[in-house]
Steps between C-alpha positions, in 0.01 A plus 500: 500500500157365420404479134142450387432348159149543365424305186228361280506260208567638154379387158771233473351320800157486337643395163684209663171380651353446152695185412584179688870571439461852637321374811778246554757781467310711755486209740876446467568873548266510802681206660835679446349824635392323819849349544651844442282654768576216743874552449466874558292430813777275634749782434278751682439699181135409437272613780143445387271489202132581451251440220248781450163352399304704252775633278729193516795704621761367737720678750835357603709652779875453494793602719773657285855588588564717194395584145639169375253309718215714370591424138538131586146495647375623164718319249565159653137404555422208266155654436642848436408507132133433584464802732471873479655615824591803706768491769513756781714544808269520800534701819336401826212722591687645796795591274265677263314683776824611666629635166169679441507658847857621447424657164543876529408628152124445502 
């Protein structure tokens, strides 16, 4: 199943940017985040990511086998504590349209 994670930076991210030590920590976390995504990509679990200019949100698309994978996509990200995020299982548009057409209790 496809899982979409939409996230934006929280206050902790901006607080870390205020000191040289905090910036160094963010850089370390970002490097670990990139390695984490590369590993998931190799495993076929990370599909694609997008940055949304304007509101500084990002969208990551994962392939999950089960609820454990979904939790892992949220909790094992090295940058997890610097994001507010929402995870949602996604349906293809044709799956959604088929379900809508079959709905009988309009």
